[in-house]
N, C-alpha and C positions, 0 to 999 in steps of 0.2 A: 609282070615281074615274077620270076620263079622263086621257089622257096629258098634256094641257095643264095640268090641275089639278095633277098630280103634279110637273110641272116647276116650276110656280109655287111649290108648297110647298117643293120642294128649294131653289129659288133664294132664297126668303124665309129659310129656315133658314140657308143659307150667308151671306147678307147679315147676318143677325142675329148669327151666330157670329163673322163677321169684325169686325163693330162692337164686339161684346163683347170680343174679343181685343185690338182696338185700344184700347178704353177701359181695360182692365186693364193693357195695356202702358204706357199713358200715365201710370198712377198706380202702377206697380209700385214697391214700396219705401216708399210713403208711409204705409202702415198695417201694422204688424207685430203680428199677433195672438199673445197668449201661450198657453202650454200650458193644458190644462184641469185638470191635476193627476192625471189617471188614469194609473196605472202598471201595473195588472193587465190582461192581454190575455185576451179571452174567445173570440177566433177570429182567424185570420190577417187582417191588413190593418185591424184596428180601431184605435181611438184609443190603447188601451193598448199596442199593439205599436209603432205609428208615433211616438207622442208628438210630434206636430207642434206648432210654435209656439215663441215666444220662451221660453227657459228662465227660471224665476223666479230673482230675485237671492237671494243668501244673505248676510245675513239678509233675509227677505222684508219684515219690519216693523221700524220703529224707534220705540221708545216715548219720547214727550216729555211726561212728566207725565201729564195727563189726556187726552192726544192721542196718536194713532198715525199715523205716516206709512207708507204702502204704498210700498216702494222699487221696486215693479214699475210702478205707475201714476203715482206722485208725489202721489196724493190723500192728504189728511189727514182722518182720521176721529176722532170722539169715541171714547175708549177704552171708555167705558161705553156699551154698545149699547142701553141702555134708560134713557136720561136722562129721558124724558117720558112713558113708558107708551104706551098706544095711543089713537088718536083718528081723527076724520074727516080726509080728505085736505087740505082747506083749513086746518084747524087745524094739521096737520103742516107745511104750507108756512110758516105764520106762525111756528110755534115755531122751526123751523130758521133762518128768515131773521132772527129777533130774538135768536138765541143769541150769547152772548159766552163764549168758552172759550179757555183757553191764551193769552190776550192778543189773540185774533182776534175780529172781529165780522162777518166775511164768510161765515158758515156758510150752508148751503142744504140743500135736500132733494136727494139724488143722483138723476141720471136713471137710466133702466133699465140702461143699459150699465155705468155706474159701480157700481151696486149689484151687478150680476152679476159684476163684476171681482173681487169678494171670494170668489166661490164656488170651492171645490175639489171637483171632481166625483168624487173618490175617497173623499170623506167624507160623512157625514150625521149629523144630530142633534148639533151643527150641521154644515152643509156648508162649513166653513171650513178653511183650511190647518192641518195638524197643528202644534201648538205656538204657535198664534196668541196674541197678548197681550190680546185683548179680554175684557171682563168683562160679565156680565149679558146675554149673547147669548140671545135668545129663539128657540127652534126653532119659529118661526112666521113669518107674513108681515110684510114691511116695505114701506112705501110708496116708490115712486119719484116723481119729479116729472114723469114722462112720461105724457101722456094717451093713451088708447086711441083710435086714429084712426077706427075704425068706429062708435064711440059715445063721444063726448067727455065724457059724464057719468061715465065710468069712467076709471081710471088703472091703469098697470101696477104689479104687486106682484111681489116676489121672496121665495120661501120660504127661510129660513135653515135649515130642517130638511133639505131635499134639493136646493135649487137650482131648484125648480119656479118657472116664470114664468107669471103669469096676469093677469087684469084684474078689479078690483073697482069697484063703484059708489062714487063719491067720497063721497057724503053718506049712505051706508047702512051701510058696514062700518067698524068700528074696527080700525085696523092700526097696527103699531109704527113708530117713527120712528128713523132713524139718520142724524144730520147729517154732512155732508162739506164740505170746502172744498178749493180748488185749492192744493196744496202745491208743493214743488219736489223734483225728483230729478235728479241729474246736472247738467251745465252749470255755470253760474256763479251763486253766491249769496253773500249777506253772512254774515259770522261776527262775532258780538258778543263783545268782550273788554272787561273793566272793570278798572281799576286805581285804588286798591287794591280787592281783591275782598271785603274786609270791613273794618270799623273799630270800635275800642273808644274811645269818647270819654273814658273814665276817670271820675273824680269831678267832678261839677258840682253847684254849689249849687242847691237847689230854688228855683225862681223865676227863676234866671238861665239864660243860654244859653252854650254852649260856643263856641269859635272855629269858624268854618265849615270843614268838611272838603271838599276838592275831589276828586271822582271823575272820572276820564277814561274815556269810552267810545270804543272804537276798532273800526273795521271791518278785521279781519284776513282777510276773505274775498276772493273774486274778482269778486263782483257787488255791486250797491248794497245797503246796509243801511238799512231803514226802521225808525225808532224811534217807537213809539207813546207814549201817555200814561204817564208815570212817576208812580208813587204810592208812599206809605209804607204797608205792610201789617204785620199781626202783632199780638201781644198788647198792646204798648205803643206803638202807632203814633202816638198823640196826643202822645207825648213827643219825637218826632223830626220835623223839618220840613225840607222842601226850600226853600232860600233863593233860589237862582238856578238855573234850569234852561234850559240852552242845547241840550238834546238832544230833548225832546219835539217830535215833528213833523219832526225832522231826517231827511234822506236822506243817508247818508254814502257817498261813493264809496270804492272800495278804498283802504286806508291812511288814510282820513279819520278825524277824531275830533271829539269835543265834550265839554263838561264839565257836571257837576251839582254844586252846592254844597249841603251839608246840615248842619244843626246839631242838637244835643241840648239840649232845654229841659225838664228834668224838672219835673213838677207835684207829685211826691211822692218820698219817699225810697226807696232800695233799687235793686237791679239791674233795669235795663230792657232789653228786647230788641225788635227789629222788623226788617223787611226793607225795603230799597228795591227795589221791583219794577220791572224794566225790560222791557216787552214789545217785541218786534221781529219782523221777518220771518226771523230766523235759524231755519232748519228744524230744527236740532239742539237749540236752546234757545229756544223761543218766548217764555218769560218767564225772565229771569235775576234771581234774588233775591240781593241783596247784604246779608249779615247786619250789623246795627248793634247795638252794645251801649253802655251807659253806666250809671253809678250816680249816683242822686240823693242828695245829702248835705246835712246841716244843720250850719251853723257854730254851735258853742257857744262864746261868747266873753265876755270881761269884762276889767276892770282893777281894780287895788287900790292904795291908797296909805296912808301913815301921816302924818297931819297935812299932806297935800298932796304929800309926797315919794313918788314911785313905788316900790313894793315890787318890785324887779327880781331876776331870777335865783333865784326861789323855785319849788319843786316844786308843780305843779298836776296833780290826778288826776281823770279823768272815769270815773265808775262807772255801769254799767248791769247789771241783773240778768242773769246767764247769759252775760255778755260779759267778755272780757279787759279789764282796766283799761287805759286809755290815759293816757299821762303826757307832760307838757310842762313848760316853765319860763317864768316871766314874762319879758318882754323889758325893754329899758331904760326903757320907759314904764310898766312894771308891768302890762302886758297879756298875755293868753294867748288861744289860739284852738284849738279842736278841729274838724277839717273832716269827720270821718267818724263822727258819732254814728249809732247804729243806729235806723232807723225803727221805730215801734211800741212803743218802750220809754221809760219815764221815766229820768231821770238825776240824778246828784248830782255837783256839782263840789266837790272838796276842795282848799283852798289851805293849804299848810303855811307858817306865818309864823315869824319869828324871835322871840327873847327880846325882850320889850317893855321899853323903858327907862322911867325915871321922871323927870319926870312922864309919865304914860301918854299916848301920842299917840291921837288919834281915828283909828279904822280906817274908811276910806271905800272903797266899791266900787260897781261897777255890773255888771250881767250882761245878756246878750241871747242870743236864739236866732234865727238866720237873719236878723240885722240888725234885729230888733224887740226892744224892751225887754221883759224878763221881769218883768211887774208882779205884785204880790201873791204873790211866792214866799217861802217860809220860808227864813231864813238863821240858822244856829246858830254861836255863838262858843264854842269848847271850849278849856279850859285845865286842866292837871293839878290834881286835887284842888279844882276849883272847879265850882260849879253852872253848867250850860250857860246861856248867855244867848241870847235869841231875838228876832228882829225879822222884818219883811217888807219886800220891795222896794217902792219907791213907783212912781208912775205912769211914771217914767223908768227903772225897773229898778234904782234905786240903793238903798243901805243904808249905815248907819254904826253904829259902836259906840264910845261914849265912856266906857264903864265897865269896860274890861278891867283885869286885875290886872298890875302891873308885875313885872319880873324873871322872867317866865315866857313860854315859847313859847305860841303859839296855833294853832288850826286853824279855818278857816271852812268850813262845809258849806252849799252853796247847793242847795236842792231844786228841780230843774227839772221841767217837765211831760213828758208823753209826747211823744216826737218824732213829728211827723206822718208 
């Protein structure tokens, strides 16, 4: 190499080096690379000795139900690292892009750097940080969304066995899928608070609706809170309904609030439970579940009179097999009501009457279940040392006895159906 050539090479190197230093200087501090996780040194000056890079936060990960936020990168990952099994690259992209999880629908396939950000180079099988919260991690390859530049029919993959990075043909290899979305870490973000944080509607007649309960959602964070579509979920979701929703689609500034009104409308008897699920961009609670309770009940009711005069202030007993008897008294109109008959069991209403005068009055009465006439039900008239007398309720649920014995007390037994 002649002297001129050497000078040209040296000058070129100097210019390139200067440009590189200027470039790096211009962008100093814009990218802070994290540590690799290696702690063991195998010779002086290696990664294990120097441990260069941004230290990992403690805790590294935050679990949010079925999702995990990486506090180092701010990325949110599915907690289950094998939601979909393995597939071709295009299918992996489609799966991730169409996933809805933890109230979010903006999932995607991670790029190569995002996938590698999970790797702890001090571990293998899997090569993830010690104590990580993920489940079903496959010690195998995972697709990235990054294509291989020198052959775009291939895409980059990352091995969760040892952190190895390589490329596979997109439509030839089946590789695992691990969806990711852009989460939040540090900075300002919304925080969802709900009041009340649960509600028991108490006893509500089957077929009726409770008064609406108003829930107030508030943003107690320092950034905007986006509230997504609110739904009723859980075992008895069909028995609870959102009546007025002023929160779905709302973006609440810090200290802002909105309201949701929900009602309980039981279609059958018994204790009912569900959740009002409120998804949002709250990084700590992507979906906030508000427990809802209520009990569907059936009114067992009726009235009784003697020759048209109401039989008031008389003891009435509701009997159901295996249940404690319920007791009430007739009101001034000769009527009674039981609001908490147990679903799934038949019942008997016993009315304890007075001593009958002479001439004997006609005993008249009607009975209903949940506002409907109890038609065709057996009614017994009992008096001491007398044969029981029997009749059935008519189409209006009514009955009468005109052949009772005077100067004796009486009891009426009305045989009801199985409570729905």
